[in-house]
TINU-168968 format. One record per residue (C-alpha): residue number from 1; residue in three letters; chain; x, y, z. Coordinates in nm, 4 decimals, m for minus. Layout:
# residues N
[node NUM "ala" "A" [X Y Z]] ...
This chain:
# residues 266
[node 1 "met" "A" [m5.6694 1.2686 m1.4259]] [node 2 "asp" "A" [m5.7858 1.4661 m1.6677]] [node 3 "arg" "A" [m5.6713 1.8651 m1.6876]] [node 4 "lys" "A" [m5.9758 2.1522 m1.7296]] [node 5 "pro" "A" [m5.8580 2.4589 m1.9052]] [node 6 "val" "A" [m5.7695 2.7150 m1.7003]] [node 7 "val" "A" [m5.7080 3.0785 m1.8887]] [node 8 "ala" "A" [m5.9827 3.0189 m2.1877]] [node 9 "gly" "A" [m6.1528 3.2952 m2.1767]] [node 10 "lys" "A" [m5.8523 3.5294 m2.0796]] [node 11 "phe" "A" [m5.5965 3.4099 m2.3117]] [node 12 "tyr" "A" [m5.7488 3.2711 m2.5733]] [node 13 "pro" "A" [m6.1795 3.2741 m2.6590]] [node 14 "gly" "A" [m6.3746 3.0591 m2.4337]] [node 15 "thr" "A" [m6.6260 2.9066 m2.6919]] [node 16 "pro" "A" [m6.5743 2.6405 m2.9731]] [node 17 "ile" "A" [m6.7316 2.8400 m3.2252]] [node 18 "gln" "A" [m6.4908 3.1835 m3.1359]] [node 19 "leu" "A" [m6.1718 2.9547 m3.0738]] [node 20 "ser" "A" [m6.1941 2.7752 m3.4062]] [node 21 "lys" "A" [m6.2376 3.1251 m3.5778]] [node 22 "met" "A" [m5.9386 3.3048 m3.4055]] [node 23 "cys" "A" [m5.7654 2.9678 m3.4622]] [node 24 "glu" "A" [m5.8135 2.9436 m3.9089]] [node 25 "ala" "A" [m5.7123 3.3133 m3.9296]] [node 26 "phe" "A" [m5.3767 3.2679 m3.7517]] [node 27 "val" "A" [m5.3238 2.9257 m3.9136]] [node 28 "gly" "A" [m5.5255 2.9153 m4.2503]] [node 29 "glu" "A" [m5.7196 2.6696 m4.3975]] [node 30 "glu" "A" [m5.4130 2.4400 m4.5232]] [node 31 "lys" "A" [m5.4222 2.0790 m4.3050]] [node 32 "ala" "A" [m5.0878 1.8658 m4.3046]] [node 33 "val" "A" [m5.2426 1.4918 m4.4849]] [node 34 "glu" "A" [m4.8934 1.2776 m4.4704]] [node 35 "tyr" "A" [m4.7492 1.2252 m4.1421]] [node 36 "leu" "A" [m4.4378 1.3547 m4.0170]] [node 37 "lys" "A" [m4.1444 1.1249 m4.1629]] [node 38 "his" "A" [m3.9212 1.2647 m3.8756]] [node 39 "pro" "A" [m3.9006 1.5157 m3.5543]] [node 40 "val" "A" [m3.9480 1.8561 m3.6343]] [node 41 "gly" "A" [m3.9052 2.1291 m3.3509]] [node 42 "leu" "A" [m4.0751 2.4781 m3.2810]] [node 43 "ile" "A" [m4.0318 2.7313 m3.0702]] [node 44 "leu" "A" [m4.3566 2.9194 m2.9919]] [node 45 "pro" "A" [m4.5701 3.2092 m2.8097]] [node 46 "his" "A" [m4.7729 3.1870 m2.5274]] [node 47 "ala" "A" [m4.8875 3.4802 m2.4551]] [node 48 "gly" "A" [m5.2685 3.6113 m2.5220]] [node 49 "tyr" "A" [m5.3987 3.5521 m2.8796]] [node 50 "ile" "A" [m5.4481 3.8950 m2.9486]] [node 51 "tyr" "A" [m5.1106 3.9502 m2.9314]] [node 52 "ser" "A" [m4.8843 3.6501 m2.9661]] [node 53 "gly" "A" [m5.1413 3.4065 m3.2012]] [node 54 "lys" "A" [m5.0160 3.5715 m3.5022]] [node 55 "thr" "A" [m4.6493 3.4399 m3.4832]] [node 56 "ala" "A" [m4.7485 3.1536 m3.3704]] [node 57 "gly" "A" [m5.0203 3.0429 m3.6129]] [node 58 "met" "A" [m4.6670 3.1445 m3.8469]] [node 59 "gly" "A" [m4.4981 2.9004 m3.7193]] [node 60 "ile" "A" [m4.7183 2.6124 m3.6949]] [node 61 "lys" "A" [m4.8260 2.6914 m4.0605]] [node 62 "gln" "A" [m4.4262 2.6051 m4.1171]] [node 63 "ala" "A" [m4.4593 2.2772 m3.9205]] [node 64 "leu" "A" [m4.7410 2.1735 m4.1349]] [node 65 "lys" "A" [m4.5189 2.1796 m4.4667]] [node 66 "phe" "A" [m4.3285 1.8643 m4.3131]] [node 67 "gly" "A" [m4.6422 1.6956 m4.1911]] [node 68 "lys" "A" [m4.8982 1.6280 m3.9633]] [node 69 "pro" "A" [m4.7371 1.4758 m3.5615]] [node 70 "lys" "A" [m4.8940 1.1468 m3.3935]] [node 71 "asn" "A" [m4.7652 1.2637 m3.1261]] [node 72 "val" "A" [m4.6616 1.5941 m2.9500]] [node 73 "ile" "A" [m4.4001 1.6933 m2.6576]] [node 74 "ile" "A" [m4.4821 2.0834 m2.5812]] [node 75 "ile" "A" [m4.2324 2.1812 m2.2893]] [node 76 "gly" "A" [m4.3049 2.5034 m2.0833]] [node 77 "pro" "A" [m4.1146 2.7176 m1.8786]] [node 78 "asn" "A" [m4.3565 2.7635 m1.5270]] [node 79 "his" "A" [m4.4126 3.0655 m1.4408]] [node 80 "thr" "A" [m4.6893 2.9818 m1.0762]] [node 81 "gly" "A" [m4.4375 2.7994 m0.8673]] [node 82 "tyr" "A" [m4.6102 2.5383 m0.7943]] [node 83 "gly" "A" [m4.4703 2.1482 m0.8475]] [node 84 "trp" "A" [m4.1706 1.9492 m0.9277]] [node 85 "glu" "A" [m3.8846 2.1100 m1.0866]] [node 86 "val" "A" [m3.8825 1.9009 m1.4222]] [node 87 "ala" "A" [m4.2585 1.7821 m1.4327]] [node 88 "ile" "A" [m4.4303 1.5733 m1.6596]] [node 89 "trp" "A" [m4.7695 1.5611 m1.7198]] [node 90 "arg" "A" [m4.8268 1.0796 m1.7625]] [node 91 "glu" "A" [m5.1531 1.0145 m1.7991]] [node 92 "gly" "A" [m5.5379 1.1691 m1.8665]] [node 93 "glu" "A" [m5.6596 1.3918 m2.0974]] [node 94 "trp" "A" [m5.6331 1.8024 m2.1476]] [node 95 "his" "A" [m5.8862 1.9677 m2.2378]] [node 96 "val" "A" [m5.9078 2.3193 m2.4136]] [node 97 "pro" "A" [m6.2898 2.4750 m2.5244]] [node 98 "asn" "A" [m6.1840 2.3154 m2.9144]] [node 99 "gly" "A" [m6.1730 1.9446 m2.7772]] [node 100 "lys" "A" [m5.9339 1.7067 m2.6330]] [node 101 "val" "A" [m5.5766 1.5921 m2.6791]] [node 102 "ser" "A" [m5.5147 1.1957 m2.4188]] [node 103 "val" "A" [m5.1612 1.1952 m2.2842]] [node 104 "asn" "A" [m4.9394 0.9567 m2.4043]] [node 105 "thr" "A" [m4.8454 0.7760 m2.0795]] [node 106 "ala" "A" [m4.5677 0.5165 m2.2505]] [node 107 "leu" "A" [m4.3507 0.8034 m2.4361]] [node 108 "ala" "A" [m4.4099 0.9731 m2.0445]] [node 109 "glu" "A" [m4.2665 0.7038 m1.9126]] [node 110 "leu" "A" [m4.0074 0.7167 m2.0855]] [node 111 "ile" "A" [m3.8628 1.0890 m2.0353]] [node 112 "ile" "A" [m3.9078 1.0690 m1.6879]] [node 113 "asp" "A" [m3.6234 0.9610 m1.4966]] [node 114 "gly" "A" [m3.6817 0.9441 m1.1388]] [node 115 "lys" "A" [m3.4214 1.1812 m1.0850]] [node 116 "ile" "A" [m3.4551 1.5138 m1.2347]] [node 117 "ile" "A" [m3.7310 1.4393 m1.4794]] [node 118 "leu" "A" [m4.0652 1.3323 m1.2005]] [node 119 "glu" "A" [m4.4310 1.3188 m1.2831]] [node 120 "asp" "A" [m4.6206 1.6017 m1.0999]] [node 121 "glu" "A" [m4.9543 1.6992 m1.1710]] [node 122 "leu" "A" [m4.9283 1.9855 m0.9592]] [node 123 "ala" "A" [m4.6828 2.1773 m1.1711]] [node 124 "his" "A" [m4.8803 2.1668 m1.4151]] [node 125 "met" "A" [m5.2712 2.2371 m1.3141]] [node 126 "tyr" "A" [m5.2590 2.6682 m1.2836]] [node 127 "glu" "A" [m4.9885 2.6769 m1.5179]] [node 128 "his" "A" [m5.0787 2.8732 m1.9275]] [node 129 "ser" "A" [m4.7741 2.7984 m2.1522]] [node 130 "ile" "A" [m4.8341 2.4933 m2.2216]] [node 131 "glu" "A" [m5.2031 2.5541 m2.2173]] [node 132 "val" "A" [m5.2385 2.8262 m2.4675]] [node 133 "gln" "A" [m5.0522 2.5922 m2.7225]] [node 134 "leu" "A" [m5.3667 2.2959 m2.7650]] [node 135 "pro" "A" [m5.6413 2.5052 m2.9297]] [node 136 "met" "A" [m5.4039 2.6154 m3.2167]] [node 137 "leu" "A" [m5.2329 2.2656 m3.2390]] [node 138 "leu" "A" [m5.5923 2.0487 m3.2549]] [node 139 "tyr" "A" [m5.6846 2.3139 m3.5277]] [node 140 "ala" "A" [m5.4199 2.2567 m3.7219]] [node 141 "phe" "A" [m5.3455 1.9564 m3.6952]] [node 142 "glu" "A" [m5.6498 1.7915 m3.5609]] [node 143 "glu" "A" [m5.5591 1.4548 m3.3749]] [node 144 "phe" "A" [m5.2624 1.4044 m3.1843]] [node 145 "ala" "A" [m5.1326 1.2042 m2.8721]] [node 146 "phe" "A" [m4.8872 1.4804 m2.6048]] [node 147 "ala" "A" [m4.6885 1.4842 m2.3232]] [node 148 "pro" "A" [m4.6437 1.7899 m2.1305]] [node 149 "ile" "A" [m4.3329 1.8468 m1.9540]] [node 150 "cys" "A" [m4.3005 2.1977 m1.7158]] [node 151 "met" "A" [m3.9788 2.3312 m1.6523]] [node 152 "met" "A" [m3.9142 2.5483 m1.3208]] [node 153 "asp" "A" [m3.5245 2.4620 m1.3544]] [node 154 "gln" "A" [m3.4087 2.5748 m1.6882]] [node 155 "arg" "A" [m3.0456 2.5469 m1.5875]] [node 156 "leu" "A" [m2.8034 2.4460 m1.8947]] [node 157 "ser" "A" [m2.6632 2.1530 m1.6969]] [node 158 "thr" "A" [m3.0457 2.0092 m1.6492]] [node 159 "val" "A" [m3.1717 2.1566 m2.0000]] [node 160 "lys" "A" [m2.8846 1.8901 m2.0659]] [node 161 "ala" "A" [m3.0717 1.6144 m1.9498]] [node 162 "val" "A" [m3.4090 1.6467 m2.0441]] [node 163 "ala" "A" [m3.2921 1.7224 m2.3946]] [node 164 "asp" "A" [m3.0386 1.3185 m2.3771]] [node 165 "arg" "A" [m3.4215 1.1959 m2.2452]] [node 166 "ile" "A" [m3.6327 1.3129 m2.5497]] [node 167 "arg" "A" [m3.3757 1.2235 m2.8006]] [node 168 "lys" "A" [m3.4153 0.9109 m2.7368]] [node 169 "val" "A" [m3.7597 0.8860 m2.7246]] [node 170 "leu" "A" [m3.7820 1.0404 m3.0527]] [node 171 "glu" "A" [m3.5505 0.7295 m3.1739]] [node 172 "glu" "A" [m3.9208 0.5345 m3.1326]] [node 173 "tyr" "A" [m4.1229 0.8326 m3.1890]] [node 174 "pro" "A" [m4.0212 0.9962 m3.4849]] [node 175 "glu" "A" [m4.3040 1.1394 m3.5969]] [node 176 "thr" "A" [m4.2871 1.3510 m3.3216]] [node 177 "leu" "A" [m4.3329 1.7552 m3.3049]] [node 178 "val" "A" [m4.1721 1.8894 m3.0157]] [node 179 "ile" "A" [m4.2104 2.2720 m2.8864]] [node 180 "ala" "A" [m4.0819 2.4517 m2.6377]] [node 181 "ser" "A" [m4.3185 2.6970 m2.5130]] [node 182 "ser" "A" [m4.1498 3.0883 m2.4770]] [node 183 "asp" "A" [m4.1824 3.4415 m2.5250]] [node 184 "phe" "A" [m3.8799 3.6751 m2.5109]] [node 185 "asn" "A" [m3.7821 3.9551 m2.3378]] [node 186 "his" "A" [m4.0833 4.1261 m2.1154]] [node 187 "tyr" "A" [m4.1557 4.4857 m2.0768]] [node 188 "asp" "A" [m3.9389 4.7135 m2.2042]] [node 189 "ser" "A" [m3.9610 4.9893 m2.4792]] [node 190 "his" "A" [m4.0622 4.7918 m2.8294]] [node 191 "glu" "A" [m3.7367 4.8935 m3.0239]] [node 192 "val" "A" [m3.5596 4.7435 m2.7175]] [node 193 "thr" "A" [m3.7504 4.4909 m2.6786]] [node 194 "ile" "A" [m3.6299 4.4285 m3.0465]] [node 195 "lys" "A" [m3.2697 4.4641 m3.0147]] [node 196 "lys" "A" [m3.2727 4.2553 m2.6866]] [node 197 "asp" "A" [m3.4725 3.9581 m2.8881]] [node 198 "glu" "A" [m3.2243 3.9945 m3.1856]] [node 199 "ile" "A" [m2.8964 3.9146 m2.9804]] [node 200 "ala" "A" [m3.1162 3.5439 m2.8749]] [node 201 "ile" "A" [m3.2688 3.5210 m3.1959]] [node 202 "ser" "A" [m2.9080 3.5252 m3.3633]] [node 203 "arg" "A" [m2.8180 3.2773 m3.0499]] [node 204 "ile" "A" [m3.0223 3.0059 m3.1254]] [node 205 "leu" "A" [m2.9811 3.0327 m3.5031]] [node 206 "glu" "A" [m2.6128 2.9488 m3.4300]] [node 207 "asn" "A" [m2.7017 2.7302 m3.1676]] [node 208 "asn" "A" [m2.4576 2.8365 m2.9799]] [node 209 "leu" "A" [m2.7074 2.7883 m2.6047]] [node 210 "glu" "A" [m2.4018 2.9128 m2.3388]] [node 211 "gly" "A" [m2.3831 3.2324 m2.5827]] [node 212 "leu" "A" [m2.7519 3.2582 m2.5325]] [node 213 "tyr" "A" [m2.7218 3.2138 m2.1044]] [node 214 "glu" "A" [m2.4009 3.4149 m2.0796]] [node 215 "asp" "A" [m2.6279 3.7339 m2.3218]] [node 216 "leu" "A" [m3.0037 3.6503 m2.1213]] [node 217 "lys" "A" [m2.8084 3.7748 m1.8169]] [node 218 "lys" "A" [m2.5275 4.0816 m1.9671]] [node 219 "tyr" "A" [m2.8265 4.2473 m2.1710]] [node 220 "asp" "A" [m3.1027 4.1778 m1.9159]] [node 221 "ile" "A" [m3.2692 3.9712 m2.2088]] [node 222 "thr" "A" [m3.5978 3.8508 m1.9434]] [node 223 "met" "A" [m3.6951 3.5617 m2.2086]] [node 224 "cys" "A" [m3.9158 3.3247 m1.9488]] [node 225 "gly" "A" [m3.8341 3.0053 m2.0975]] [node 226 "pro" "A" [m3.4465 2.9618 m2.1947]] [node 227 "gly" "A" [m3.4563 2.5993 m2.0806]] [node 228 "pro" "A" [m3.7539 2.5195 m2.2843]] [node 229 "val" "A" [m3.6323 2.6689 m2.6229]] [node 230 "ala" "A" [m3.2556 2.5160 m2.5552]] [node 231 "val" "A" [m3.3892 2.2005 m2.4997]] [node 232 "val" "A" [m3.5290 2.2125 m2.8176]] [node 233 "arg" "A" [m3.3156 2.3633 m3.0430]] [node 234 "ser" "A" [m3.0443 2.0909 m2.9217]] [node 235 "leu" "A" [m3.2602 1.8753 m3.0599]] [node 236 "phe" "A" [m3.2100 1.9590 m3.3838]] [node 237 "lys" "A" [m2.9519 2.0940 m3.7364]] [node 238 "asn" "A" [m3.1305 2.3533 m3.8506]] [node 239 "ala" "A" [m3.3527 2.6059 m3.7279]] [node 240 "glu" "A" [m3.5320 2.9054 m3.9245]] [node 241 "leu" "A" [m3.7328 3.2185 m3.7474]] [node 242 "val" "A" [m4.0257 3.2245 m3.8869]] [node 243 "tyr" "A" [m4.1678 3.5586 m3.7433]] [node 244 "his" "A" [m4.0164 3.7922 m3.5461]] [node 245 "thr" "A" [m4.2698 4.0878 m3.3305]] [node 246 "thr" "A" [m4.3589 4.2451 m2.9931]] [node 247 "ser" "A" [m4.6588 4.3160 m2.8536]] [node 248 "ala" "A" [m4.7211 4.6774 m2.9796]] [node 249 "glu" "A" [m4.8055 4.5207 m3.3547]] [node 250 "phe" "A" [m5.1088 4.5045 m3.1453]] [node 251 "ser" "A" [m5.1513 4.6794 m2.9143]] [node 252 "gln" "A" [m4.9907 4.9850 m3.0379]] [node 253 "asp" "A" [m4.8676 5.1030 m2.6607]] [node 254 "tyr" "A" [m4.4863 5.1416 m2.8115]] [node 255 "ser" "A" [m4.3329 5.1923 m2.4681]] [node 256 "tyr" "A" [m4.4007 4.8511 m2.2319]] [node 257 "thr" "A" [m4.3723 4.5173 m2.3986]] [node 258 "val" "A" [m4.3339 4.1947 m2.4680]] [node 259 "gly" "A" [m4.1118 4.0052 m2.7329]] [node 260 "tyr" "A" [m4.2347 3.7054 m2.9688]] [node 261 "ala" "A" [m4.0778 3.4755 m3.1544]] [node 262 "ser" "A" [m4.1703 3.1870 m3.3391]] [node 263 "phe" "A" [m3.8805 2.8986 m3.5295]] [node 264 "val" "A" [m3.9497 2.6202 m3.6753]] [node 265 "leu" "A" [m3.6742 2.3046 m3.6764]] [node 266 "trp" "A" [m3.5520 2.0078 m3.8026]] 
């Protein structure tokens, strides 16, 4: 089954020319020539491009330095409440205004474990956290296949199961970019959001996932995708913060903000 975009014209421009121009503004004109020699990770935001596009584009620019992927795995949180708790879209194409991406069915089937991770399209049907990543990735890398994973169950035990599955897949598909889609703290002032985000960011950089989950609860850090972030962080030895900001940088509303951060991992 193919998937049509559900947030085109809302989170990002709905026409190909406008969308390509916006992607170019955030990612730049540089293109990777060679394929990845080993897996690389990204943590990227998924808000409207006018708010989080700069942060996401800066992360993608850093990934370009490693090369272009043949496959991309994107793990996003489930905001809608529909579908299975850890759901993968197994076949077909995902369409966005500036192109389409084919699902790598063989790769997707290796991720499915029949227990925690199941094939389920309903979880993805109205969810924006994965779709929003595709236009900029298409602009930057031009052609790749992908596997989308939507996580409603973001417990650490589930994180470990998903990461273990993907880790084995990366042995067979080393030319793969793995992306966690997540915004950071929501709806506090700019100052408070920056401080809360910095707590989470420090835990991510030191790869202390238990500490991250403890601090999210302790300090009421309302990150929407801790599960995807923890999965991707656990797959890589090194992590670098590329950019951190809040929506206030673009909206000028410093009283009610969302935090955005991008990381590159290898």
